[in-house]
Structures are given as structure tokens and as C-alpha cells.
Predicted model as a PDB file, atoms N, CA, C, CB and O in Angstrom, pLDDT in the B-factor column:
MODEL        1                                                                  
ATOM      1  N   MET A   1      45.467  51.454 -25.452  1.00 86.00           N  
ATOM      2  CA  MET A   1      46.140  50.221 -25.124  1.00 86.00           C  
ATOM      3  C   MET A   1      47.648  50.444 -25.204  1.00 86.00           C  
ATOM      4  CB  MET A   1      45.693  49.082 -26.064  1.00 86.00           C  
ATOM      5  O   MET A   1      48.142  51.160 -26.074  1.00 86.00           O  
ATOM      6  N   MET A   2      48.357  49.823 -24.290  1.00 87.00           N  
ATOM      7  CA  MET A   2      49.811  49.827 -24.356  1.00 87.00           C  
ATOM      8  C   MET A   2      50.307  48.411 -24.152  1.00 87.00           C  
ATOM      9  CB  MET A   2      50.423  50.788 -23.301  1.00 87.00           C  
ATOM     10  O   MET A   2      49.562  47.550 -23.684  1.00 87.00           O  
ATOM     11  N   LYS A   3      51.558  48.165 -24.499  1.00 89.00           N  
ATOM     12  CA  LYS A   3      52.126  46.831 -24.363  1.00 89.00           C  
ATOM     13  C   LYS A   3      53.442  46.906 -23.614  1.00 89.00           C  
ATOM     14  CB  LYS A   3      52.326  46.176 -25.738  1.00 89.00           C  
ATOM     15  O   LYS A   3      54.190  47.877 -23.720  1.00 89.00           O  
ATOM     16  N   LEU A   4      53.702  45.853 -22.852  1.00 87.00           N  
ATOM     17  CA  LEU A   4      54.983  45.662 -22.194  1.00 87.00           C  
ATOM     18  C   LEU A   4      55.527  44.317 -22.658  1.00 87.00           C  
ATOM     19  CB  LEU A   4      54.850  45.727 -20.627  1.00 87.00           C  
ATOM     20  O   LEU A   4      54.761  43.418 -23.006  1.00 87.00           O  
ATOM     21  N   TYR A   5      56.825  44.185 -22.661  1.00 89.00           N  
ATOM     22  CA  TYR A   5      57.464  42.916 -22.983  1.00 89.00           C  
ATOM     23  C   TYR A   5      58.259  42.485 -21.765  1.00 89.00           C  
ATOM     24  CB  TYR A   5      58.378  43.029 -24.252  1.00 89.00           C  
ATOM     25  O   TYR A   5      59.053  43.258 -21.230  1.00 89.00           O  
ATOM     26  N   ALA A   6      58.047  41.255 -21.330  1.00 89.00           N  
ATOM     27  CA  ALA A   6      58.637  40.791 -20.083  1.00 89.00           C  
ATOM     28  C   ALA A   6      59.241  39.404 -20.233  1.00 89.00           C  
ATOM     29  CB  ALA A   6      57.597  40.786 -18.979  1.00 89.00           C  
ATOM     30  O   ALA A   6      58.879  38.631 -21.119  1.00 89.00           O  
ATOM     31  N   THR A   7      60.179  39.119 -19.331  1.00 90.00           N  
ATOM     32  CA  THR A   7      60.776  37.786 -19.291  1.00 90.00           C  
ATOM     33  C   THR A   7      60.208  36.968 -18.150  1.00 90.00           C  
ATOM     34  CB  THR A   7      62.290  37.881 -19.159  1.00 90.00           C  
ATOM     35  O   THR A   7      60.317  35.742 -18.162  1.00 90.00           O  
ATOM     36  N   SER A   8      59.600  37.619 -17.155  1.00 89.00           N  
ATOM     37  CA  SER A   8      58.912  36.890 -16.093  1.00 89.00           C  
ATOM     38  C   SER A   8      57.786  37.756 -15.546  1.00 89.00           C  
ATOM     39  CB  SER A   8      59.898  36.486 -14.960  1.00 89.00           C  
ATOM     40  O   SER A   8      57.879  38.983 -15.521  1.00 89.00           O  
ATOM     41  N   ILE A   9      56.724  37.095 -15.111  1.00 88.00           N  
ATOM     42  CA  ILE A   9      55.560  37.779 -14.555  1.00 88.00           C  
ATOM     43  C   ILE A   9      55.062  36.983 -13.351  1.00 88.00           C  
ATOM     44  CB  ILE A   9      54.430  37.943 -15.629  1.00 88.00           C  
ATOM     45  O   ILE A   9      55.370  35.798 -13.226  1.00 88.00           O  
ATOM     46  N   PRO A  10      54.295  37.622 -12.462  1.00 89.00           N  
ATOM     47  CA  PRO A  10      53.701  36.876 -11.354  1.00 89.00           C  
ATOM     48  C   PRO A  10      52.591  35.965 -11.872  1.00 89.00           C  
ATOM     49  CB  PRO A  10      53.151  37.841 -10.276  1.00 89.00           C  
ATOM     50  O   PRO A  10      52.105  36.144 -12.989  1.00 89.00           O  
ATOM     51  N   GLN A  11      52.194  34.994 -11.060  1.00 88.00           N  
ATOM     52  CA  GLN A  11      51.125  34.080 -11.480  1.00 88.00           C  
ATOM     53  C   GLN A  11      49.824  34.812 -11.750  1.00 88.00           C  
ATOM     54  CB  GLN A  11      50.897  33.014 -10.424  1.00 88.00           C  
ATOM     55  O   GLN A  11      49.078  34.442 -12.657  1.00 88.00           O  
ATOM     56  N   THR A  12      49.547  35.846 -10.973  1.00 90.00           N  
ATOM     57  CA  THR A  12      48.301  36.591 -11.136  1.00 90.00           C  
ATOM     58  C   THR A  12      48.605  38.030 -11.515  1.00 90.00           C  
ATOM     59  CB  THR A  12      47.456  36.542  -9.847  1.00 90.00           C  
ATOM     60  O   THR A  12      49.342  38.730 -10.821  1.00 90.00           O  
ATOM     61  N   LEU A  13      48.030  38.455 -12.620  1.00 90.00           N  
ATOM     62  CA  LEU A  13      48.146  39.838 -13.064  1.00 90.00           C  
ATOM     63  C   LEU A  13      46.839  40.559 -12.761  1.00 90.00           C  
ATOM     64  CB  LEU A  13      48.486  39.916 -14.583  1.00 90.00           C  
ATOM     65  O   LEU A  13      45.800  39.914 -12.620  1.00 90.00           O  
ATOM     66  N   PRO A  14      46.872  41.888 -12.657  1.00 92.00           N  
ATOM     67  CA  PRO A  14      45.623  42.637 -12.474  1.00 92.00           C  
ATOM     68  C   PRO A  14      44.692  42.420 -13.669  1.00 92.00           C  
ATOM     69  CB  PRO A  14      45.914  44.149 -12.286  1.00 92.00           C  
ATOM     70  O   PRO A  14      45.136  42.018 -14.745  1.00 92.00           O  
ATOM     71  N   SER A  15      43.418  42.686 -13.475  1.00 93.00           N  
ATOM     72  CA  SER A  15      42.421  42.467 -14.532  1.00 93.00           C  
ATOM     73  C   SER A  15      42.703  43.297 -15.781  1.00 93.00           C  
ATOM     74  CB  SER A  15      41.031  42.793 -14.011  1.00 93.00           C  
ATOM     75  O   SER A  15      42.260  42.931 -16.870  1.00 93.00           O  
ATOM     76  N   TRP A  16      43.427  44.401 -15.648  1.00 93.00           N  
ATOM     77  CA  TRP A  16      43.707  45.278 -16.793  1.00 93.00           C  
ATOM     78  C   TRP A  16      44.973  44.880 -17.554  1.00 93.00           C  
ATOM     79  CB  TRP A  16      43.837  46.712 -16.321  1.00 93.00           C  
ATOM     80  O   TRP A  16      45.354  45.557 -18.509  1.00 93.00           O  
ATOM     81  N   ALA A  17      45.630  43.791 -17.143  1.00 93.00           N  
ATOM     82  CA  ALA A  17      46.844  43.315 -17.816  1.00 93.00           C  
ATOM     83  C   ALA A  17      46.623  41.880 -18.291  1.00 93.00           C  
ATOM     84  CB  ALA A  17      48.084  43.397 -16.865  1.00 93.00           C  
ATOM     85  O   ALA A  17      46.210  41.020 -17.512  1.00 93.00           O  
ATOM     86  N   THR A  18      46.898  41.626 -19.567  1.00 93.00           N  
ATOM     87  CA  THR A  18      46.662  40.311 -20.160  1.00 93.00           C  
ATOM     88  C   THR A  18      47.876  39.879 -20.974  1.00 93.00           C  
ATOM     89  CB  THR A  18      45.397  40.329 -21.046  1.00 93.00           C  
ATOM     90  O   THR A  18      48.399  40.649 -21.780  1.00 93.00           O  
ATOM     91  N   VAL A  19      48.320  38.639 -20.759  1.00 94.00           N  
ATOM     92  CA  VAL A  19      49.398  38.094 -21.586  1.00 94.00           C  
ATOM     93  C   VAL A  19      48.780  37.716 -22.925  1.00 94.00           C  
ATOM     94  CB  VAL A  19      50.101  36.849 -20.897  1.00 94.00           C  
ATOM     95  O   VAL A  19      47.855  36.906 -22.975  1.00 94.00           O  
ATOM     96  N   ILE A  20      49.286  38.296 -24.011  1.00 95.00           N  
ATOM     97  CA  ILE A  20      48.718  37.996 -25.328  1.00 95.00           C  
ATOM     98  C   ILE A  20      49.607  37.073 -26.142  1.00 95.00           C  
ATOM     99  CB  ILE A  20      48.482  39.277 -26.096  1.00 95.00           C  
ATOM    100  O   ILE A  20      49.159  36.496 -27.133  1.00 95.00           O  
ATOM    101  N   SER A  21      50.880  36.923 -25.730  1.00 94.00           N  
ATOM    102  CA  SER A  21      51.734  35.923 -26.372  1.00 94.00           C  
ATOM    103  C   SER A  21      52.889  35.580 -25.449  1.00 94.00           C  
ATOM    104  CB  SER A  21      52.261  36.432 -27.739  1.00 94.00           C  
ATOM    105  O   SER A  21      53.327  36.393 -24.634  1.00 94.00           O  
ATOM    106  N   ASN A  22      53.363  34.369 -25.598  1.00 92.00           N  
ATOM    107  CA  ASN A  22      54.518  33.892 -24.834  1.00 92.00           C  
ATOM    108  C   ASN A  22      55.328  33.047 -25.804  1.00 92.00           C  
ATOM    109  CB  ASN A  22      54.091  33.064 -23.532  1.00 92.00           C  
ATOM    110  O   ASN A  22      55.003  31.888 -26.061  1.00 92.00           O  
ATOM    111  N   ASN A  23      56.381  33.639 -26.336  1.00 92.00           N  
ATOM    112  CA  ASN A  23      57.182  32.976 -27.346  1.00 92.00           C  
ATOM    113  C   ASN A  23      58.620  32.865 -26.852  1.00 92.00           C  
ATOM    114  CB  ASN A  23      57.116  33.736 -28.691  1.00 92.00           C  
ATOM    115  O   ASN A  23      59.315  33.873 -26.721  1.00 92.00           O  
ATOM    116  N   ALA A  24      59.060  31.656 -26.583  1.00 86.00           N  
ATOM    117  CA  ALA A  24      60.430  31.382 -26.134  1.00 86.00           C  
ATOM    118  C   ALA A  24      60.801  32.208 -24.900  1.00 86.00           C  
ATOM    119  CB  ALA A  24      61.421  31.669 -27.265  1.00 86.00           C  
ATOM    120  O   ALA A  24      61.916  32.720 -24.803  1.00 86.00           O  
ATOM    121  N   GLY A  25      59.865  32.334 -23.960  1.00 84.00           N  
ATOM    122  CA  GLY A  25      60.145  33.039 -22.720  1.00 84.00           C  
ATOM    123  C   GLY A  25      60.000  34.543 -22.778  1.00 84.00           C  
ATOM    124  O   GLY A  25      60.247  35.223 -21.781  1.00 84.00           O  
ATOM    125  N   LEU A  26      59.607  35.077 -23.918  1.00 91.00           N  
ATOM    126  CA  LEU A  26      59.355  36.513 -24.040  1.00 91.00           C  
ATOM    127  C   LEU A  26      57.846  36.720 -24.085  1.00 91.00           C  
ATOM    128  CB  LEU A  26      60.052  37.115 -25.318  1.00 91.00           C  
ATOM    129  O   LEU A  26      57.178  36.313 -25.036  1.00 91.00           O  
ATOM    130  N   MET A  27      57.319  37.357 -23.044  1.00 92.00           N  
ATOM    131  CA  MET A  27      55.877  37.551 -22.933  1.00 92.00           C  
ATOM    132  C   MET A  27      55.479  38.950 -23.355  1.00 92.00           C  
ATOM    133  CB  MET A  27      55.410  37.285 -21.510  1.00 92.00           C  
ATOM    134  O   MET A  27      56.111  39.937 -22.976  1.00 92.00           O  
ATOM    135  N   GLU A  28      54.427  39.017 -24.141  1.00 93.00           N  
ATOM    136  CA  GLU A  28      53.862  40.300 -24.548  1.00 93.00           C  
ATOM    137  C   GLU A  28      52.610  40.517 -23.698  1.00 93.00           C  
ATOM    138  CB  GLU A  28      53.530  40.336 -26.102  1.00 93.00           C  
ATOM    139  O   GLU A  28      51.703  39.684 -23.692  1.00 93.00           O  
ATOM    140  N   ILE A  29      52.571  41.635 -22.985  1.00 92.00           N  
ATOM    141  CA  ILE A  29      51.470  41.925 -22.067  1.00 92.00           C  
ATOM    142  C   ILE A  29      50.730  43.157 -22.556  1.00 92.00           C  
ATOM    143  CB  ILE A  29      51.987  42.133 -20.616  1.00 92.00           C  
ATOM    144  O   ILE A  29      51.320  44.219 -22.758  1.00 92.00           O  
ATOM    145  N   LYS A  30      49.430  42.995 -22.743  1.00 94.00           N  
ATOM    146  CA  LYS A  30      48.579  44.106 -23.170  1.00 94.00           C  
ATOM    147  C   LYS A  30      47.999  44.766 -21.932  1.00 94.00           C  
ATOM    148  CB  LYS A  30      47.443  43.622 -24.132  1.00 94.00           C  
ATOM    149  O   LYS A  30      47.471  44.092 -21.047  1.00 94.00           O  
ATOM    150  N   ILE A  31      48.099  46.093 -21.874  1.00 92.00           N  
ATOM    151  CA  ILE A  31      47.580  46.879 -20.753  1.00 92.00           C  
ATOM    152  C   ILE A  31      46.367  47.671 -21.244  1.00 92.00           C  
ATOM    153  CB  ILE A  31      48.682  47.839 -20.167  1.00 92.00           C  
ATOM    154  O   ILE A  31      46.454  48.423 -22.215  1.00 92.00           O  
ATOM    155  N   ASN A  32      45.240  47.489 -20.561  1.00 94.00           N  
ATOM    156  CA  ASN A  32      44.048  48.290 -20.853  1.00 94.00           C  
ATOM    157  C   ASN A  32      44.200  49.603 -20.093  1.00 94.00           C  
ATOM    158  CB  ASN A  32      42.710  47.533 -20.446  1.00 94.00           C  
ATOM    159  O   ASN A  32      43.846  49.695 -18.917  1.00 94.00           O  
ATOM    160  N   ASP A  33      44.724  50.606 -20.766  1.00 90.00           N  
ATOM    161  CA  ASP A  33      45.032  51.872 -20.101  1.00 90.00           C  
ATOM    162  C   ASP A  33      43.801  52.732 -19.822  1.00 90.00           C  
ATOM    163  CB  ASP A  33      46.001  52.654 -20.937  1.00 90.00           C  
ATOM    164  O   ASP A  33      43.927  53.850 -19.322  1.00 90.00           O  
ATOM    165  N   GLU A  34      42.624  52.225 -20.138  1.00 93.00           N  
ATOM    166  CA  GLU A  34      41.393  52.953 -19.816  1.00 93.00           C  
ATOM    167  C   GLU A  34      40.716  52.404 -18.557  1.00 93.00           C  
ATOM    168  CB  GLU A  34      40.422  52.888 -20.996  1.00 93.00           C  
ATOM    169  O   GLU A  34      39.717  52.955 -18.097  1.00 93.00           O  
ATOM    170  N   ASP A  35      41.262  51.317 -18.003  1.00 94.00           N  
ATOM    171  CA  ASP A  35      40.683  50.694 -16.812  1.00 94.00           C  
ATOM    172  C   ASP A  35      40.929  51.574 -15.578  1.00 94.00           C  
ATOM    173  CB  ASP A  35      41.280  49.276 -16.595  1.00 94.00           C  
ATOM    174  O   ASP A  35      42.046  52.054 -15.380  1.00 94.00           O  
ATOM    175  N   PRO A  36      39.899  51.792 -14.746  1.00 94.00           N  
ATOM    176  CA  PRO A  36      40.066  52.621 -13.539  1.00 94.00           C  
ATOM    177  C   PRO A  36      41.152  52.087 -12.592  1.00 94.00           C  
ATOM    178  CB  PRO A  36      38.741  52.708 -12.789  1.00 94.00           C  
ATOM    179  O   PRO A  36      41.840  52.873 -11.941  1.00 94.00           O  
ATOM    180  N   GLY A  37      41.308  50.771 -12.513  1.00 92.00           N  
ATOM    181  CA  GLY A  37      42.346  50.191 -11.659  1.00 92.00           C  
ATOM    182  C   GLY A  37      43.738  50.573 -12.134  1.00 92.00           C  
ATOM    183  O   GLY A  37      44.630  50.823 -11.324  1.00 92.00           O  
ATOM    184  N   PHE A  38      43.921  50.617 -13.446  1.00 92.00           N  
ATOM    185  CA  PHE A  38      45.200  51.033 -14.012  1.00 92.00           C  
ATOM    186  C   PHE A  38      45.449  52.504 -13.702  1.00 92.00           C  
ATOM    187  CB  PHE A  38      45.231  50.788 -15.537  1.00 92.00           C  
ATOM    188  O   PHE A  38      46.560  52.882 -13.332  1.00 92.00           O  
ATOM    189  N   HIS A  39      44.420  53.331 -13.851  1.00 90.00           N  
ATOM    190  CA  HIS A  39      44.558  54.764 -13.574  1.00 90.00           C  
ATOM    191  C   HIS A  39      44.940  55.011 -12.124  1.00 90.00           C  
ATOM    192  CB  HIS A  39      43.258  55.499 -13.901  1.00 90.00           C  
ATOM    193  O   HIS A  39      45.726  55.913 -11.838  1.00 90.00           O  
ATOM    194  N   SER A  40      44.397  54.222 -11.208  1.00 92.00           N  
ATOM    195  CA  SER A  40      44.708  54.413  -9.800  1.00 92.00           C  
ATOM    196  C   SER A  40      46.176  54.115  -9.524  1.00 92.00           C  
ATOM    197  CB  SER A  40      43.816  53.528  -8.933  1.00 92.00           C  
ATOM    198  O   SER A  40      46.802  54.825  -8.737  1.00 92.00           O  
ATOM    199  N   ILE A  41      46.744  53.082 -10.151  1.00 91.00           N  
ATOM    200  CA  ILE A  41      48.177  52.785  -9.969  1.00 91.00           C  
ATOM    201  C   ILE A  41      49.025  53.870 -10.616  1.00 91.00           C  
ATOM    202  CB  ILE A  41      48.534  51.400 -10.569  1.00 91.00           C  
ATOM    203  O   ILE A  41      50.037  54.284 -10.051  1.00 91.00           O  
ATOM    204  N   ILE A  42      48.625  54.331 -11.789  1.00 91.00           N  
ATOM    205  CA  ILE A  42      49.375  55.385 -12.471  1.00 91.00           C  
ATOM    206  C   ILE A  42      49.422  56.650 -11.608  1.00 91.00           C  
ATOM    207  CB  ILE A  42      48.743  55.694 -13.848  1.00 91.00           C  
ATOM    208  O   ILE A  42      50.473  57.279 -11.480  1.00 91.00           O  
ATOM    209  N   GLU A  43      48.290  57.017 -11.023  1.00 91.00           N  
ATOM    210  CA  GLU A  43      48.256  58.197 -10.157  1.00 91.00           C  
ATOM    211  C   GLU A  43      49.177  58.015  -8.955  1.00 91.00           C  
ATOM    212  CB  GLU A  43      46.822  58.477  -9.686  1.00 91.00           C  
ATOM    213  O   GLU A  43      49.867  58.950  -8.549  1.00 91.00           O  
ATOM    214  N   GLU A  44      49.185  56.817  -8.391  1.00 92.00           N  
ATOM    215  CA  GLU A  44      50.008  56.524  -7.225  1.00 92.00           C  
ATOM    216  C   GLU A  44      51.506  56.576  -7.551  1.00 92.00           C  
ATOM    217  CB  GLU A  44      49.646  55.156  -6.667  1.00 92.00           C  
ATOM    218  O   GLU A  44      52.306  57.019  -6.727  1.00 92.00           O  
ATOM    219  N   LEU A  45      51.883  56.122  -8.756  1.00 93.00           N  
ATOM    220  CA  LEU A  45      53.293  56.048  -9.134  1.00 93.00           C  
ATOM    221  C   LEU A  45      53.818  57.305  -9.837  1.00 93.00           C  
ATOM    222  CB  LEU A  45      53.503  54.864 -10.025  1.00 93.00           C  
ATOM    223  O   LEU A  45      55.019  57.418 -10.084  1.00 93.00           O  
ATOM    224  N   SER A  46      52.942  58.234 -10.155  1.00 94.00           N  
ATOM    225  CA  SER A  46      53.358  59.438 -10.893  1.00 94.00           C  
ATOM    226  C   SER A  46      54.388  60.240 -10.116  1.00 94.00           C  
ATOM    227  CB  SER A  46      52.147  60.318 -11.204  1.00 94.00           C  
ATOM    228  O   SER A  46      54.238  60.488  -8.919  1.00 94.00           O  
ATOM    229  N   THR A  47      55.439  60.640 -10.825  1.00 92.00           N  
ATOM    230  CA  THR A  47      56.485  61.478 -10.247  1.00 92.00           C  
ATOM    231  C   THR A  47      56.937  62.477 -11.310  1.00 92.00           C  
ATOM    232  CB  THR A  47      57.691  60.614  -9.733  1.00 92.00           C  
ATOM    233  O   THR A  47      56.569  62.373 -12.480  1.00 92.00           O  
ATOM    234  N   GLU A  48      57.723  63.425 -10.885  1.00 91.00           N  
ATOM    235  CA  GLU A  48      58.299  64.365 -11.842  1.00 91.00           C  
ATOM    236  C   GLU A  48      59.530  63.693 -12.451  1.00 91.00           C  
ATOM    237  CB  GLU A  48      58.667  65.745 -11.157  1.00 91.00           C  
ATOM    238  O   GLU A  48      60.566  63.568 -11.796  1.00 91.00           O  
ATOM    239  N   ILE A  49      59.409  63.266 -13.698  1.00 87.00           N  
ATOM    240  CA  ILE A  49      60.479  62.545 -14.380  1.00 87.00           C  
ATOM    241  C   ILE A  49      61.625  63.487 -14.722  1.00 87.00           C  
ATOM    242  CB  ILE A  49      59.948  61.869 -15.652  1.00 87.00           C  
ATOM    243  O   ILE A  49      62.796  63.133 -14.581  1.00 87.00           O  
ATOM    244  N   GLU A  50      61.284  64.668 -15.164  1.00 87.00           N  
ATOM    245  CA  GLU A  50      62.248  65.739 -15.380  1.00 87.00           C  
ATOM    246  C   GLU A  50      61.498  67.033 -15.104  1.00 87.00           C  
ATOM    247  CB  GLU A  50      62.866  65.708 -16.848  1.00 87.00           C  
ATOM    248  O   GLU A  50      60.268  67.021 -15.043  1.00 87.00           O  
ATOM    249  N   PRO A  51      62.189  68.128 -14.939  1.00 92.00           N  
ATOM    250  CA  PRO A  51      61.489  69.376 -14.583  1.00 92.00           C  
ATOM    251  C   PRO A  51      60.291  69.672 -15.498  1.00 92.00           C  
ATOM    252  CB  PRO A  51      62.465  70.546 -14.635  1.00 92.00           C  
ATOM    253  O   PRO A  51      60.438  69.817 -16.711  1.00 92.00           O  
ATOM    254  N   GLY A  52      59.117  69.756 -14.890  1.00 92.00           N  
ATOM    255  CA  GLY A  52      57.901  70.087 -15.628  1.00 92.00           C  
ATOM    256  C   GLY A  52      57.219  68.910 -16.300  1.00 92.00           C  
ATOM    257  O   GLY A  52      56.166  69.086 -16.912  1.00 92.00           O  
ATOM    258  N   VAL A  53      57.792  67.708 -16.205  1.00 92.00           N  
ATOM    259  CA  VAL A  53      57.208  66.526 -16.857  1.00 92.00           C  
ATOM    260  C   VAL A  53      56.827  65.506 -15.794  1.00 92.00           C  
ATOM    261  CB  VAL A  53      58.200  65.899 -17.887  1.00 92.00           C  
ATOM    262  O   VAL A  53      57.686  64.962 -15.099  1.00 92.00           O  
ATOM    263  N   ILE A  54      55.516  65.256 -15.678  1.00 91.00           N  
ATOM    264  CA  ILE A  54      55.001  64.282 -14.718  1.00 91.00           C  
ATOM    265  C   ILE A  54      54.655  63.013 -15.489  1.00 91.00           C  
ATOM    266  CB  ILE A  54      53.749  64.840 -13.941  1.00 91.00           C  
ATOM    267  O   ILE A  54      54.055  63.080 -16.562  1.00 91.00           O  
ATOM    268  N   GLY A  55      55.030  61.863 -14.946  1.00 92.00           N  
ATOM    269  CA  GLY A  55      54.725  60.602 -15.608  1.00 92.00           C  
ATOM    270  C   GLY A  55      55.120  59.426 -14.745  1.00 92.00           C  
ATOM    271  O   GLY A  55      55.449  59.578 -13.568  1.00 92.00           O  
ATOM    272  N   VAL A  56      55.084  58.250 -15.348  1.00 90.00           N  
ATOM    273  CA  VAL A  56      55.444  57.017 -14.667  1.00 90.00           C  
ATOM    274  C   VAL A  56      56.486  56.298 -15.503  1.00 90.00           C  
ATOM    275  CB  VAL A  56      54.199  56.116 -14.426  1.00 90.00           C  
ATOM    276  O   VAL A  56      56.304  56.100 -16.704  1.00 90.00           O  
ATOM    277  N   LYS A  57      57.570  55.912 -14.869  1.00 88.00           N  
ATOM    278  CA  LYS A  57      58.594  55.144 -15.565  1.00 88.00           C  
ATOM    279  C   LYS A  57      58.116  53.707 -15.713  1.00 88.00           C  
ATOM    280  CB  LYS A  57      59.950  55.202 -14.809  1.00 88.00           C  
ATOM    281  O   LYS A  57      57.552  53.142 -14.776  1.00 88.00           O  
ATOM    282  N   ALA A  58      58.335  53.108 -16.888  1.00 84.00           N  
ATOM    283  CA  ALA A  58      57.933  51.722 -17.125  1.00 84.00           C  
ATOM    284  C   ALA A  58      58.558  50.802 -16.085  1.00 84.00           C  
ATOM    285  CB  ALA A  58      58.333  51.274 -18.542  1.00 84.00           C  
ATOM    286  O   ALA A  58      57.922  49.847 -15.639  1.00 84.00           O  
ATOM    287  N   SER A  59      59.794  51.080 -15.698  1.00 85.00           N  
ATOM    288  CA  SER A  59      60.464  50.230 -14.709  1.00 85.00           C  
ATOM    289  C   SER A  59      59.749  50.281 -13.360  1.00 85.00           C  
ATOM    290  CB  SER A  59      61.930  50.659 -14.542  1.00 85.00           C  
ATOM    291  O   SER A  59      59.680  49.266 -12.667  1.00 85.00           O  
ATOM    292  N   ASP A  60      59.215  51.444 -12.971  1.00 89.00           N  
ATOM    293  CA  ASP A  60      58.470  51.555 -11.712  1.00 89.00           C  
ATOM    294  C   ASP A  60      57.168  50.761 -11.778  1.00 89.00           C  
ATOM    295  CB  ASP A  60      58.172  53.032 -11.391  1.00 89.00           C  
ATOM    296  O   ASP A  60      56.796  50.096 -10.811  1.00 89.00           O  
ATOM    297  N   LEU A  61      56.481  50.827 -12.909  1.00 86.00           N  
ATOM    298  CA  LEU A  61      55.249  50.068 -13.083  1.00 86.00           C  
ATOM    299  C   LEU A  61      55.535  48.574 -13.029  1.00 86.00           C  
ATOM    300  CB  LEU A  61      54.569  50.435 -14.410  1.00 86.00           C  
ATOM    301  O   LEU A  61      54.812  47.824 -12.373  1.00 86.00           O  
ATOM    302  N   CYS A  62      56.579  48.142 -13.711  1.00 86.00           N  
ATOM    303  CA  CYS A  62      56.921  46.717 -13.720  1.00 86.00           C  
ATOM    304  C   CYS A  62      57.325  46.226 -12.329  1.00 86.00           C  
ATOM    305  CB  CYS A  62      58.056  46.454 -14.716  1.00 86.00           C  
ATOM    306  O   CYS A  62      56.954  45.124 -11.924  1.00 86.00           O  
ATOM    307  N   THR A  63      58.082  47.043 -11.604  1.00 88.00           N  
ATOM    308  CA  THR A  63      58.460  46.668 -10.244  1.00 88.00           C  
ATOM    309  C   THR A  63      57.215  46.501  -9.385  1.00 88.00           C  
ATOM    310  CB  THR A  63      59.404  47.721  -9.627  1.00 88.00           C  
ATOM    311  O   THR A  63      57.111  45.540  -8.623  1.00 88.00           O  
ATOM    312  N   ARG A  64      56.275  47.422  -9.502  1.00 87.00           N  
ATOM    313  CA  ARG A  64      55.034  47.362  -8.721  1.00 87.00           C  
ATOM    314  C   ARG A  64      54.232  46.099  -9.037  1.00 87.00           C  
ATOM    315  CB  ARG A  64      54.177  48.604  -8.992  1.00 87.00           C  
ATOM    316  O   ARG A  64      53.586  45.532  -8.156  1.00 87.00           O  
ATOM    317  N   LEU A  65      54.275  45.663 -10.296  1.00 85.00           N  
ATOM    318  CA  LEU A  65      53.516  44.488 -10.722  1.00 85.00           C  
ATOM    319  C   LEU A  65      54.314  43.192 -10.627  1.00 85.00           C  
ATOM    320  CB  LEU A  65      53.041  44.678 -12.135  1.00 85.00           C  
ATOM    321  O   LEU A  65      53.795  42.125 -10.956  1.00 85.00           O  
ATOM    322  N   SER A  66      55.567  43.268 -10.181  1.00 87.00           N  
ATOM    323  CA  SER A  66      56.476  42.109 -10.135  1.00 87.00           C  
ATOM    324  C   SER A  66      56.714  41.505 -11.499  1.00 87.00           C  
ATOM    325  CB  SER A  66      55.925  41.049  -9.212  1.00 87.00           C  
ATOM    326  O   SER A  66      56.781  40.285 -11.649  1.00 87.00           O  
ATOM    327  N   ILE A  67      56.844  42.372 -12.500  1.00 86.00           N  
ATOM    328  CA  ILE A  67      57.141  41.966 -13.863  1.00 86.00           C  
ATOM    329  C   ILE A  67      58.611  42.275 -14.141  1.00 86.00           C  
ATOM    330  CB  ILE A  67      56.204  42.687 -14.888  1.00 86.00           C  
ATOM    331  O   ILE A  67      59.083  43.377 -13.862  1.00 86.00           O  
ATOM    332  N   GLU A  68      59.326  41.302 -14.690  1.00 84.00           N  
ATOM    333  CA  GLU A  68      60.698  41.561 -15.085  1.00 84.00           C  
ATOM    334  C   GLU A  68      60.692  41.983 -16.534  1.00 84.00           C  
ATOM    335  CB  GLU A  68      61.602  40.318 -14.864  1.00 84.00           C  
ATOM    336  O   GLU A  68      60.424  41.183 -17.431  1.00 84.00           O  
ATOM    337  N   MET A  69      60.991  43.250 -16.753  1.00 75.00           N  
ATOM    338  CA  MET A  69      60.931  43.846 -18.078  1.00 75.00           C  
ATOM    339  C   MET A  69      62.159  43.466 -18.904  1.00 75.00           C  
ATOM    340  CB  MET A  69      60.813  45.366 -17.971  1.00 75.00           C  
ATOM    341  O   MET A  69      63.238  43.234 -18.359  1.00 75.00           O  
ATOM    342  N   VAL A  70      61.987  43.408 -20.194  1.00 70.00           N  
ATOM    343  CA  VAL A  70      63.091  43.152 -21.111  1.00 70.00           C  
ATOM    344  C   VAL A  70      63.976  44.390 -21.165  1.00 70.00           C  
ATOM    345  CB  VAL A  70      62.570  42.776 -22.530  1.00 70.00           C  
ATOM    346  O   VAL A  70      63.480  45.495 -21.386  1.00 70.00           O  
ATOM    347  N   ASP A  71      65.283  44.219 -20.967  1.00 64.00           N  
ATOM    348  CA  ASP A  71      66.218  45.338 -21.080  1.00 64.00           C  
ATOM    349  C   ASP A  71      66.501  45.609 -22.530  1.00 64.00           C  
ATOM    350  CB  ASP A  71      67.523  45.055 -20.324  1.00 64.00           C  
ATOM    351  O   ASP A  71      66.670  44.680 -23.320  1.00 64.00           O  
ATOM    352  N   ASN A  72      66.556  46.885 -22.894  1.00 51.00           N  
ATOM    353  CA  ASN A  72      66.888  47.269 -24.264  1.00 51.00           C  
ATOM    354  C   ASN A  72      68.346  47.601 -24.366  1.00 51.00           C  
ATOM    355  CB  ASN A  72      66.046  48.452 -24.725  1.00 51.00           C  
ATOM    356  O   ASN A  72      68.826  47.949 -25.445  1.00 51.00           O  
TER     357      ASN A  72                                                      
ENDMDL                                                                          
END                                                                             
């Protein structure tokens, strides 16, 4: 399981993403990272982040899901 924190989300999230809290406009979203649908998006978004390291940037995932992520 992984979590994202967002300030805005679309009305409909994929089945593998669930809002578990919404406190003063800050939403905590739980991601079921074992769901096949999640794996398919991860495979599609995977890129070489740095030489020899393949992965997905959280910002790319959030953009794909129309989630506005909290800036750190």
C-alpha cells in the first residue's frame, strides 16, 4: 500500500485508489499497489528517472489521475 496527499481529485478515482481522509481540504489517498490496474498504469508511465534507475515520478502519476498533489 502507498499513500498520496492531494488538494484536489477528480470525482471518480480508479478502483485501486481510495480517499481515506479529507481534513480541511487535504485528502489522503490510499493506493492498492497490488491491483493489476495500478500495475498497468505504472508500466505505462515507467521511465528512466536517472541513469540505470527505472520508475515512476509521483507527479506523473498524479497528472495521469488528475490529482493535484501537495507541494513539499
